[in-house]
C-alpha atoms as an extended CHARMM CRD file, in Angstrom:
* protein
*
       101  EXT
         1         1  MET       CA            -11.7140000000       59.2690000000      -35.1920000000  PROA      1               0.0000000000
         2         2  ALA       CA            -14.8460000000       61.0580000000      -34.1900000000  PROA      2               0.0000000000
         3         3  SER       CA            -18.1300000000       60.6190000000      -36.0020000000  PROA      3               0.0000000000
         4         4  GLY       CA            -16.8110000000       62.2020000000      -39.2100000000  PROA      4               0.0000000000
         5         5  PHE       CA            -19.1780000000       65.1360000000      -38.8860000000  PROA      5               0.0000000000
         6         6  GLY       CA            -17.8810000000       68.6840000000      -38.6510000000  PROA      6               0.0000000000
         7         7  TYR       CA            -19.1680000000       71.5310000000      -36.5320000000  PROA      7               0.0000000000
         8         8  SER       CA            -21.7270000000       72.5740000000      -39.0980000000  PROA      8               0.0000000000
         9         9  GLY       CA            -23.0930000000       69.0450000000      -39.5070000000  PROA      9               0.0000000000
        10        10  GLY       CA            -21.3360000000       68.1490000000      -42.7580000000  PROA      10              0.0000000000
        11        11  ARG       CA            -18.2520000000       66.0350000000      -43.2140000000  PROA      11              0.0000000000
        12        12  SER       CA            -15.2620000000       67.1580000000      -41.2180000000  PROA      12              0.0000000000
        13        13  ARG       CA            -12.3710000000       68.6590000000      -43.1390000000  PROA      13              0.0000000000
        14        14  CYS       CA            -10.0570000000       65.7600000000      -42.2540000000  PROA      14              0.0000000000
        15        15  HSD       CA            -12.5060000000       62.9360000000      -42.8860000000  PROA      15              0.0000000000
        16        16  PRO       CA            -11.1080000000       62.1020000000      -46.3710000000  PROA      16              0.0000000000
        17        17  PHE       CA             -7.6170000000       61.7890000000      -44.8680000000  PROA      17              0.0000000000
        18        18  TRP       CA             -9.0070000000       59.5450000000      -42.1370000000  PROA      18              0.0000000000
        19        19  GLN       CA            -10.7090000000       57.3370000000      -44.7260000000  PROA      19              0.0000000000
        20        20  GLU       CA             -7.4720000000       56.9450000000      -46.6840000000  PROA      20              0.0000000000
        21        21  PHE       CA             -5.5450000000       56.1060000000      -43.5220000000  PROA      21              0.0000000000
        22        22  HSD       CA             -8.2000000000       53.6730000000      -42.3330000000  PROA      22              0.0000000000
        23        23  LYS       CA             -8.3540000000       51.9320000000      -45.7220000000  PROA      23              0.0000000000
        24        24  CYS       CA             -4.5590000000       51.6030000000      -45.8470000000  PROA      24              0.0000000000
        25        25  TYR       CA             -4.3770000000       50.3270000000      -42.2920000000  PROA      25              0.0000000000
        26        26  ALA       CA             -7.0720000000       47.7300000000      -42.9310000000  PROA      26              0.0000000000
        27        27  LEU       CA             -5.3090000000       46.3950000000      -46.0390000000  PROA      27              0.0000000000
        28        28  ALA       CA             -1.6860000000       46.6970000000      -44.8910000000  PROA      28              0.0000000000
        29        29  ASP       CA              0.4420000000       43.8070000000      -43.7500000000  PROA      29              0.0000000000
        30        30  LYS       CA              2.4230000000       46.0450000000      -41.4080000000  PROA      30              0.0000000000
        31        31  PRO       CA              1.2670000000       49.2950000000      -39.7460000000  PROA      31              0.0000000000
        32        32  GLU       CA              4.5010000000       50.9450000000      -40.9400000000  PROA      32              0.0000000000
        33        33  ASP       CA              3.1470000000       50.8070000000      -44.5060000000  PROA      33              0.0000000000
        34        34  CYS       CA              0.6590000000       53.5670000000      -43.6810000000  PROA      34              0.0000000000
        35        35  VAL       CA              3.0090000000       56.1580000000      -42.2310000000  PROA      35              0.0000000000
        36        36  LEU       CA              2.4040000000       58.6720000000      -45.0450000000  PROA      36              0.0000000000
        37        37  GLN       CA             -1.3780000000       58.4690000000      -44.7440000000  PROA      37              0.0000000000
        38        38  ARG       CA             -1.1170000000       58.8240000000      -40.9600000000  PROA      38              0.0000000000
        39        39  ASP       CA              1.1240000000       61.8700000000      -41.3320000000  PROA      39              0.0000000000
        40        40  ASP       CA             -1.3240000000       63.4600000000      -43.7840000000  PROA      40              0.0000000000
        41        41  TYR       CA             -4.2000000000       62.8730000000      -41.3870000000  PROA      41              0.0000000000
        42        42  LEU       CA             -2.3040000000       64.2640000000      -38.3830000000  PROA      42              0.0000000000
        43        43  GLU       CA             -1.1860000000       67.2960000000      -40.4130000000  PROA      43              0.0000000000
        44        44  CYS       CA             -4.8000000000       67.9660000000      -41.3260000000  PROA      44              0.0000000000
        45        45  LEU       CA             -5.7890000000       67.7950000000      -37.6620000000  PROA      45              0.0000000000
        46        46  HSD       CA             -2.9440000000       69.7680000000      -36.0830000000  PROA      46              0.0000000000
        47        47  HSD       CA             -1.2150000000       71.7500000000      -38.8870000000  PROA      47              0.0000000000
        48        48  SER       CA              2.1550000000       71.1850000000      -37.1970000000  PROA      48              0.0000000000
        49        49  LYS       CA              4.2100000000       71.2590000000      -40.4260000000  PROA      49              0.0000000000
        50        50  GLU       CA              2.3320000000       74.3300000000      -41.6490000000  PROA      50              0.0000000000
        51        51  ILE       CA              2.9520000000       76.1360000000      -38.3600000000  PROA      51              0.0000000000
        52        52  LEU       CA              6.6490000000       75.2280000000      -38.4390000000  PROA      52              0.0000000000
        53        53  ARG       CA              6.9860000000       76.4650000000      -42.0260000000  PROA      53              0.0000000000
        54        54  THR       CA              5.2070000000       79.7360000000      -41.2100000000  PROA      54              0.0000000000
        55        55  LYS       CA              7.4560000000       80.2890000000      -38.1910000000  PROA      55              0.0000000000
        56        56  THR       CA             10.5590000000       79.6190000000      -40.3080000000  PROA      56              0.0000000000
        57        57  ILE       CA              9.4160000000       82.1370000000      -42.9200000000  PROA      57              0.0000000000
        58        58  GLN       CA              8.6430000000       84.7520000000      -40.2620000000  PROA      58              0.0000000000
        59        59  ASP       CA             12.0340000000       84.2250000000      -38.5960000000  PROA      59              0.0000000000
        60        60  GLU       CA             13.8320000000       84.6700000000      -41.9260000000  PROA      60              0.0000000000
        61        61  ALA       CA             11.8370000000       87.8240000000      -42.6900000000  PROA      61              0.0000000000
        62        62  HSD       CA             12.7530000000       89.1870000000      -39.2490000000  PROA      62              0.0000000000
        63        63  LYS       CA             16.4570000000       88.4150000000      -39.8330000000  PROA      63              0.0000000000
        64        64  GLN       CA             16.3910000000       90.1690000000      -43.2100000000  PROA      64              0.0000000000
        65        65  LYS       CA             14.6420000000       93.1990000000      -41.6910000000  PROA      65              0.0000000000
        66        66  GLU       CA             17.3190000000       93.4390000000      -38.9810000000  PROA      66              0.0000000000
        67        67  LYS       CA             20.0570000000       93.0800000000      -41.5980000000  PROA      67              0.0000000000
        68        68  ARG       CA             18.5650000000       95.9160000000      -43.6850000000  PROA      68              0.0000000000
        69        69  ALA       CA             18.3030000000       98.0880000000      -40.5550000000  PROA      69              0.0000000000
        70        70  LYS       CA             21.9740000000       97.4530000000      -39.7090000000  PROA      70              0.0000000000
        71        71  GLU       CA             23.0310000000       98.2340000000      -43.2730000000  PROA      71              0.0000000000
        72        72  ALA       CA             20.9910000000      101.4500000000      -43.2140000000  PROA      72              0.0000000000
        73        73  ALA       CA             22.5490000000      102.4670000000      -39.8920000000  PROA      73              0.0000000000
        74        74  ALA       CA             26.0520000000      101.7660000000      -41.2340000000  PROA      74              0.0000000000
        75        75  SER       CA             25.2970000000      103.7530000000      -44.3760000000  PROA      75              0.0000000000
        76        76  LYS       CA             23.9450000000      106.6810000000      -42.3140000000  PROA      76              0.0000000000
        77        77  LYS       CA             27.0100000000      106.5690000000      -40.0730000000  PROA      77              0.0000000000
        78        78  LYS       CA             29.2680000000      106.6210000000      -43.1180000000  PROA      78              0.0000000000
        79        79  ALA       CA             27.3430000000      109.5470000000      -44.6020000000  PROA      79              0.0000000000
        80        80  ASP       CA             27.4700000000      111.4750000000      -41.3190000000  PROA      80              0.0000000000
        81        81  SER       CA             31.1960000000      110.8150000000      -41.0750000000  PROA      81              0.0000000000
        82        82  ALA       CA             31.7100000000      112.1210000000      -44.5950000000  PROA      82              0.0000000000
        83        83  ALA       CA             29.6410000000      115.2180000000      -43.8270000000  PROA      83              0.0000000000
        84        84  ALA       CA             31.6960000000      115.9370000000      -40.7210000000  PROA      84              0.0000000000
        85        85  SER       CA             35.0200000000      115.5400000000      -42.5060000000  PROA      85              0.0000000000
        86        86  ASN       CA             37.5550000000      118.2870000000      -43.2250000000  PROA      86              0.0000000000
        87        87  VAL       CA             36.0640000000      119.1650000000      -46.6290000000  PROA      87              0.0000000000
        88        88  PRO       CA             33.9300000000      122.0760000000      -45.2770000000  PROA      88              0.0000000000
        89        89  ARG       CA             36.9060000000      123.3760000000      -43.2970000000  PROA      89              0.0000000000
        90        90  LEU       CA             39.0210000000      123.5300000000      -46.4320000000  PROA      90              0.0000000000
        91        91  ASN       CA             36.4600000000      125.9030000000      -48.0100000000  PROA      91              0.0000000000
        92        92  VAL       CA             35.8120000000      123.3860000000      -50.7780000000  PROA      92              0.0000000000
        93        93  VAL       CA             32.2050000000      123.1170000000      -49.6690000000  PROA      93              0.0000000000
        94        94  GLU       CA             30.5630000000      125.8200000000      -47.5900000000  PROA      94              0.0000000000
        95        95  ASP       CA             29.2130000000      125.0410000000      -44.1540000000  PROA      95              0.0000000000
        96        96  LYS       CA             25.4560000000      125.3240000000      -43.7570000000  PROA      96              0.0000000000
        97        97  ALA       CA             25.9770000000      127.7700000000      -40.8840000000  PROA      97              0.0000000000
        98        98  LYS       CA             28.1170000000      130.0700000000      -43.0410000000  PROA      98              0.0000000000
        99        99  ALA       CA             25.7800000000      129.7340000000      -46.0040000000  PROA      99              0.0000000000
       100       100  THR       CA             22.7880000000      130.9210000000      -43.9710000000  PROA      100             0.0000000000
       101       101  ALA       CA             24.6770000000      133.7620000000      -42.2730000000  PROA      101             0.0000000000
């Protein structure tokens, strides 16, 4: 641990986590008893779990966006197929070209 002072001269943001870890480590019979405090301190320093969670959320959002785009393309293809069907040729619905002529 550094001096405990942050960039602006006050306490660093992770100093309380360090104090909890240090207190646990000093009083523990085995170092393994302080794994949770160590993990909290390291998360405060490096934000590794937060970064992983953010990446997971962004990946899922990207997957859903691609899925919506595929569904929209399939829907457009289906609509275009229906528009190009034989219905206008059967004079049930007029063609746009004939309607404007």
